C-alpha positions as CSV (number, residue, x, y, z in Angstrom):
1,M,248.8,141.7,62.3
2,K,246.1,142.5,64.8
3,I,243.9,139.7,66.2
4,I,241.0,140.1,68.7
5,H,240.7,137.2,71.2
6,C,237.3,137.0,72.8
7,A,235.3,134.4,74.6
8,D,232.2,133.6,76.8
9,L,229.7,136.0,75.1
10,H,226.7,133.9,76.1
11,L,224.4,135.5,73.8
12,D,220.7,134.7,74.5
13,S,221.5,134.5,78.2
14,K,218.7,134.2,80.8
15,M,220.7,136.5,83.1
16,T,220.9,136.4,86.9
17,T,220.6,139.8,88.1
18,H,217.0,140.1,89.0
19,L,216.2,142.4,86.2
20,S,212.7,143.7,85.3
21,G,211.1,142.5,82.1
22,E,212.1,145.6,80.3
23,Q,215.6,145.7,81.6
24,L,216.1,142.0,80.6
25,R,215.0,142.6,77.1
26,R,217.2,145.6,76.8
27,R,220.2,143.7,78.4
28,R,219.9,140.8,75.9
29,A,219.8,143.3,73.0
30,E,223.0,145.0,74.4
31,L,224.9,141.6,74.5
32,L,224.1,141.2,70.7
33,H,225.0,144.8,70.0
34,T,228.3,144.4,71.8
35,F,229.2,141.7,69.4
36,T,228.5,143.8,66.4
37,R,230.3,146.8,68.0
38,M,233.3,144.6,68.5
39,A,233.3,143.6,64.8
40,D,232.9,147.3,63.7
41,Y,235.9,148.1,66.1
42,A,238.0,145.4,64.5
43,A,237.3,146.9,61.0
44,E,238.1,150.4,62.1
45,Q,241.4,149.1,63.8
46,D,242.5,146.9,60.8
47,V,242.1,143.8,62.8
48,R,242.5,140.8,60.5
49,A,240.9,138.1,62.6
50,I,238.5,137.6,65.6
51,L,239.1,134.4,67.6
52,I,236.0,133.3,69.7
53,C,237.2,130.8,72.3
54,G,233.8,129.1,73.1
55,D,230.4,129.9,74.5
56,L,229.3,132.4,72.0
57,F,225.9,131.4,73.0
58,D,224.4,130.5,76.3
59,S,222.7,127.3,75.2
60,K,221.9,125.1,72.3
61,N,218.5,126.9,72.0
62,I,219.4,129.9,70.1
63,S,216.9,132.5,69.1
64,A,216.5,133.6,65.5
65,Q,217.4,137.1,66.6
66,A,220.8,135.8,67.9
67,V,221.5,133.6,64.9
68,N,220.7,136.4,62.3
69,T,222.7,139.0,64.2
70,V,225.8,137.0,64.4
71,Y,225.4,135.5,60.9
72,E,224.9,139.0,59.3
73,T,227.7,140.6,61.3
74,I,230.2,138.0,60.0
75,R,228.9,138.4,56.4
76,R,229.1,142.2,56.7
77,H,232.9,142.0,57.5
78,P,234.4,139.9,54.7
79,G,237.9,141.4,55.4
80,I,237.9,139.8,58.9
81,V,238.2,136.0,59.4
82,F,236.1,134.8,62.4
83,F,237.6,131.8,64.1
84,Y,235.0,130.1,66.1
85,L,235.6,127.5,68.8
86,T,232.4,126.0,70.1
87,G,232.1,125.9,73.8
88,N,230.4,123.5,76.3
89,H,227.1,125.6,76.2
90,E,226.2,125.8,72.6
91,E,228.0,122.8,71.1
92,G,227.1,122.7,67.4
93,A,223.7,124.5,67.5
94,F,224.8,127.8,65.9
95,V,226.4,126.1,62.8
96,D,223.5,123.9,62.3
97,A,221.1,126.8,62.3
98,L,223.0,128.8,59.5
99,P,221.5,128.9,56.0
100,S,225.1,128.6,54.8
101,V,228.7,129.1,56.4
102,P,230.2,132.3,55.3
103,E,233.5,132.1,53.7
104,N,235.2,134.1,56.5
105,L,233.8,131.8,59.3
106,K,236.3,129.1,60.2
107,I,235.2,126.5,62.8
108,F,237.2,124.3,65.1
109,G,235.4,121.0,65.8
110,S,236.3,117.9,67.8
111,E,239.3,117.2,65.6
112,W,242.5,119.3,66.1
113,T,242.4,121.7,63.1
114,A,245.0,124.4,62.1
115,Y,244.5,127.5,60.0
116,R,247.3,129.7,58.8
117,L,246.8,133.3,58.3
118,G,250.0,134.9,56.9
119,T,252.7,134.0,59.2
120,V,250.4,133.2,62.1
121,L,249.2,129.6,62.7
122,I,245.9,129.2,64.6
123,E,245.1,125.8,65.9
124,G,242.5,124.4,68.2
125,T,239.8,121.8,69.0
126,N,236.7,121.7,71.4
127,H,237.8,118.3,72.7
128,F,241.3,118.6,73.9
129,T,243.3,115.5,74.9
130,E,246.8,116.5,73.9
131,V,248.7,118.6,71.5
132,P,249.1,116.3,68.4
133,Q,252.2,115.2,66.8
134,A,252.8,114.2,63.2
135,S,253.9,110.8,64.2
136,N,250.8,109.7,65.8
137,V,247.9,111.6,64.4
138,K,246.1,110.0,61.5
139,E,245.7,111.8,58.3
140,V,242.3,113.4,57.8
141,P,240.9,113.4,54.2
142,V,240.4,117.1,53.9
143,P,242.4,118.7,51.2
144,L,244.4,121.8,52.0
145,K,243.4,124.6,49.7
146,E,243.7,128.3,49.3
147,E,240.6,130.3,49.4
148,A,241.9,133.0,46.9
149,T,243.0,132.1,43.5
150,D,245.2,135.2,43.1
151,K,247.3,135.1,46.3
152,K,249.1,138.4,45.8
153,A,245.9,140.2,45.1
154,A,244.2,138.5,48.0
155,S,247.0,139.5,50.4
156,A,246.4,143.1,49.7
157,E,242.5,143.0,49.8
158,A,241.6,140.3,52.3
159,P,243.1,137.7,54.7
160,V,244.5,134.6,53.0
161,F,244.1,131.5,55.0
162,A,244.7,128.0,54.6
163,A,243.2,125.2,56.7
164,K,244.1,121.6,57.5
165,C,243.6,118.8,60.0
166,F,246.9,117.4,61.3
167,G,248.0,114.5,59.3
168,N,251.4,113.5,57.8
169,Q,254.0,116.1,56.7
170,E,252.7,116.0,53.0
171,H,249.9,118.2,54.0
172,L,252.5,120.8,55.4
173,K,254.3,120.9,52.1
174,E,251.1,121.9,50.3
175,A,250.4,124.8,52.7
176,S,251.9,127.5,50.6
177,T,255.0,128.3,48.5
178,E,254.9,132.0,49.4
179,A,254.4,131.9,53.2
180,P,256.4,130.1,55.9
181,A,255.0,126.7,56.8
182,F,254.6,125.2,60.2
183,V,256.9,122.4,60.9
184,N,255.6,119.5,63.3
185,F,257.1,118.5,66.5
186,R,260.1,116.1,66.3
187,D,259.4,112.5,66.2
188,P,259.1,111.3,69.8
189,D,260.8,107.9,68.9
190,E,263.8,109.7,67.5
191,S,267.0,109.1,69.5
192,A,269.2,111.6,71.1
193,E,272.0,110.7,68.8
194,E,269.7,111.3,65.6
195,R,268.8,114.6,67.1
196,G,272.3,115.5,67.5
197,N,271.9,115.6,71.2
198,D,271.0,119.4,71.2
199,D,268.1,119.5,73.6
200,S,268.3,122.7,75.5
201,E,265.2,122.3,77.4
202,S,264.4,119.9,80.4
203,A,264.6,116.2,79.9
204,G,261.4,114.8,78.2
205,A,260.2,118.2,77.0
206,E,259.1,118.3,73.3
207,K,260.9,120.6,70.9
208,T,259.5,122.7,68.1
209,I,261.0,123.7,65.0
210,R,259.7,127.0,63.7
211,V,260.0,128.8,60.5
212,D,258.9,132.4,61.0
213,T,255.5,131.3,62.5
214,F,253.7,132.8,65.4
215,R,251.6,129.9,66.9
216,I,248.3,130.3,68.5
217,V,246.3,127.5,70.1
218,A,242.6,128.0,71.0
219,L,240.9,125.8,73.7
220,H,237.9,126.1,76.0
221,G,238.1,124.8,79.6
222,Q,239.7,125.2,83.0
223,L,243.6,125.2,83.3
224,T,244.8,122.8,85.9
225,E,248.2,121.7,86.7
226,Y,247.6,118.0,86.2
227,G,244.2,117.8,84.5
228,G,241.4,115.6,85.8
229,A,238.4,113.4,84.9
230,D,236.3,116.5,83.9
231,P,236.4,116.9,80.1
232,E,236.4,120.7,80.6
233,T,239.8,120.7,82.4
234,L,243.1,121.4,80.4
235,N,246.2,119.8,81.6
236,L,249.0,122.4,81.6
237,Q,251.6,119.6,81.6
238,L,250.4,118.8,78.1
239,L,250.6,122.4,76.9
240,R,254.0,123.4,78.2
241,N,257.1,123.1,75.9
242,R,254.9,122.6,72.8
243,G,256.1,125.7,70.9
244,I,252.9,127.7,71.7
245,D,253.4,131.5,71.5
246,Y,249.8,132.3,72.7
247,L,247.3,130.0,74.3
248,A,243.9,131.6,73.6
249,L,241.4,130.4,76.2
250,G,237.7,130.5,77.1
251,H,235.5,129.3,80.0
252,I,236.7,131.6,82.9
253,H,234.7,134.8,82.9
254,A,237.4,137.2,84.4
255,Y,240.5,138.4,82.6
256,K,243.8,136.7,83.6
257,K,247.0,135.5,82.0
258,G,250.2,133.7,82.8
259,A,253.4,132.3,81.5
260,L,253.6,129.3,79.3
261,E,256.9,127.7,78.9
262,P,259.2,128.1,77.1
263,R,258.3,131.4,75.5
264,G,254.5,132.0,75.4
265,I,251.6,133.0,77.6
266,W,248.2,131.7,78.2
267,C,245.2,134.1,78.5
268,Y,241.6,134.2,79.4
269,P,239.9,137.4,78.1
270,G,237.1,136.9,80.4
271,A,233.4,137.3,79.4
272,L,232.7,140.2,76.8
273,E,229.9,141.4,79.1
274,G,229.1,140.6,82.7
275,R,225.7,139.0,83.4
276,G,225.6,138.8,87.1
277,F,227.1,139.9,90.2
278,D,229.3,137.0,90.1
279,E,231.0,138.6,87.1
280,C,231.8,142.1,88.5
281,G,234.5,144.4,87.1
282,E,235.4,145.6,83.6
283,H,234.8,143.2,80.7
284,G,236.1,143.1,77.2
285,F,238.6,141.4,74.9
286,V,242.2,141.0,74.3
287,L,243.8,142.7,71.3
288,L,247.0,141.0,69.9
289,D,249.3,143.0,67.8
290,I,251.8,140.6,66.1
291,D,254.9,141.9,64.4
292,E,255.1,139.4,61.5
293,A,258.8,140.3,60.8
294,S,260.2,139.7,64.3
295,G,257.5,137.4,65.8
296,N,257.1,139.7,68.7
297,C,253.4,140.2,70.0
298,S,251.8,142.6,72.4
299,D,248.6,141.7,74.2
300,T,246.3,144.4,75.5
301,F,243.1,144.1,77.5
302,I,240.5,146.3,75.9
303,P,237.5,147.2,78.2
304,F,234.5,147.0,75.9
305,A,231.2,146.1,77.9
306,S,228.2,148.4,77.2
307,R,227.8,148.4,81.1
308,N,229.6,146.6,84.1
309,L,228.5,145.2,87.3
310,W,230.0,146.2,90.7
311,E,229.5,144.8,94.1
312,L,230.8,147.2,96.9
313,S,231.1,146.2,100.7
314,V,230.2,149.1,103.0
315,E,231.3,148.8,106.7
316,I,228.8,150.7,108.8
317,G,229.8,149.6,112.2
318,G,228.7,152.2,114.8
319,A,226.2,154.0,112.5
320,A,223.2,155.2,114.7
321,S,220.9,156.4,111.7
322,T,219.9,155.8,108.2
323,I,221.5,159.1,107.2
324,E,224.8,158.1,108.7
325,I,224.6,154.8,106.7
326,I,223.8,156.7,103.5
327,E,226.9,159.0,104.1
328,K,229.2,156.0,104.6
329,M,227.9,154.4,101.4
330,E,228.3,157.7,99.5
331,A,231.9,157.8,100.4
332,V,232.6,154.3,99.3
333,I,230.8,154.8,96.0
334,A,232.6,158.0,95.3
335,A,235.9,156.3,95.7
336,A,235.0,153.7,93.2
337,E,236.1,155.9,90.2
338,K,235.2,153.4,87.5
339,I,231.4,153.1,88.2
340,R,229.3,154.7,85.7
341,A,225.6,155.8,85.7
342,E,224.8,153.0,83.2
343,D,226.3,150.3,85.3
344,M,224.6,147.8,87.7
345,V,225.7,148.1,91.4
346,R,225.0,146.0,94.4
347,V,226.1,147.3,97.9
348,V,226.5,145.0,100.8
349,L,226.2,146.4,104.3
350,T,228.5,144.9,106.8
351,G,229.7,145.6,110.5
352,R,228.0,145.5,113.8
353,I,225.4,148.2,114.8
354,D,223.5,148.7,118.0
355,V,220.1,147.1,118.1
356,C,218.5,150.5,118.8
357,A,220.1,152.1,115.7
358,E,217.6,153.5,113.2
359,K,218.2,151.9,109.8
360,N,215.6,152.1,107.1
361,M,216.4,149.9,104.0
362,T,213.7,151.4,101.9
363,Q,214.9,154.9,102.4
364,I,218.4,153.8,101.4
365,L,217.2,152.1,98.3
366,T,215.1,155.1,97.3
367,H,218.2,157.4,97.8
368,F,220.5,155.5,95.3
369,R,217.9,153.7,93.1
370,D,217.8,156.2,90.2
371,R,221.5,156.7,90.0
372,F,222.4,153.5,88.2
373,E,220.8,151.2,85.6
374,L,220.3,148.7,88.5
375,F,220.8,149.1,92.2
376,Q,220.6,146.4,94.8
377,L,221.1,146.4,98.6
378,R,222.1,143.5,100.8
379,D,222.1,143.7,104.5
380,E,224.8,141.5,106.2
381,T,225.2,143.5,109.4
382,S,225.0,142.1,112.8
383,L,223.2,143.6,115.9
384,D,224.7,144.2,119.2
385,V,222.4,144.2,122.3
386,N,223.5,146.1,125.4
387,Y,221.8,144.1,128.0
388,L,223.2,146.2,130.8
389,S,221.2,149.3,129.6
390,F,217.9,147.4,130.1
391,E,218.8,145.7,133.4
392,H,216.7,148.1,135.5
393,D,214.2,149.2,132.8
394,A,210.7,148.7,134.2
395,S,209.0,149.1,130.8
396,L,207.8,146.4,128.5
397,K,211.0,146.9,126.5
398,G,213.1,146.0,129.5
399,E,210.9,143.0,130.3
400,L,211.3,141.8,126.7
401,V,215.0,142.2,126.6
402,R,215.6,140.4,130.0
403,L,213.3,137.6,128.9
404,L,215.2,137.0,125.7
405,Q,218.6,137.2,127.5
406,K,217.7,134.3,129.6
407,D,216.3,132.2,126.7
408,P,218.7,129.1,126.4
409,V,217.5,127.9,123.0
410,L,217.9,131.0,120.8
411,S,221.2,132.1,119.3
412,E,222.6,135.5,120.1
413,D,221.8,136.7,116.6
414,E,218.2,135.5,116.8
415,K,217.9,137.3,120.2
416,A,219.2,140.4,118.8
417,E,216.8,140.3,115.8
418,I,213.7,139.7,118.0
419,V,214.7,142.6,120.2
420,R,215.1,144.9,117.2
421,C,211.7,144.0,116.0
422,G,210.2,144.0,119.5
423,L,211.5,147.5,120.4
424,Q,210.4,149.0,117.0
425,A,206.8,147.4,117.5
426,L,206.6,148.7,121.1
427,S,207.5,152.3,119.8
428,G,204.8,152.1,117.2
429,E,207.3,151.9,114.3
430,E,207.2,149.8,111.1
431,F,209.8,147.2,111.1
432,E,211.4,145.2,108.4
433,F,212.5,141.5,108.8
């Protein structure tokens, strides 16, 4: 069974990349289009579910265009189950705006909820405190039901899923007579003698009994080793040794994953599209391919963004002219093989150059501006002043440099910048602050 794990789409985002009005409108439309492209990709690749782990939208103020696009995309793909975990940005605004909830849209709320799709159990909550156990979780009066009346026919034509909120084990017995059921954790009050003293894990670790079930838990927040007061933190101590095969996360906008004891992994797919230069690099989703017979699962990051953002640092120390600087930039850009013409690029100039070096930022911007969807240039270079070369200069330039050298208040960087502007002004050149 194939499942897509995505998060942090931030549809309707205001963006943070200093785009023009037309670029901003196009970029917002691209984010919506990437969501529809992902659903189309899922249908083509026989993906049975898309798991959205929070922040589908950027805020509670969702445009009609965004609501309609997501709603119609879900309806247009009845063979895919969309599991939607609300994040800290949109809360329940999307669901409240829907004319009706599509049959194939399953929502994780504040209560721990589980959905079973074949042999895969998908659980989650948007308010994590702990992984619940049957012995201390109250029964929720939501009946477990099958969405299809003809189970055999449904399994061949569309995903069959069952949903429940954790309660006592009577709910588990009702899950299905044809598919393996998830069995809750052992009773924490059960003695070692009653368990047969067969714990193979570390002392105090919870055990899980599984019957051919691959267990996915969906949460939104920042993983930490010990948790904290922030409600968006997720305590790893409460997630280890809980029989989780795949911990599907959202909140971190870069792809990363790690081990989750005893046998699983945790994973952030990152944002589906980068929105600012604090979200550089490739973006996309994670494709899970679960072998339902063996329980083995492969996880693959799929780059899928319509365009990416890149920030490149270019060391121009020693360059004496604008052309030399451009040549150094060309070399760095050429070495970054993943950059495409449709991407957004920021170059940061670094290093120390002589105060007399000729450096024209406008010329550099003009040279690169039309190569990419967006090109930005940031100058973080420092200036070197060779005071000895002006020691015997009888011109106004020499007088200016010697005067500034003796100033006890100005910093060396401030002196160098004043020298640069002064030298350019005395030479009749235009100067840039």
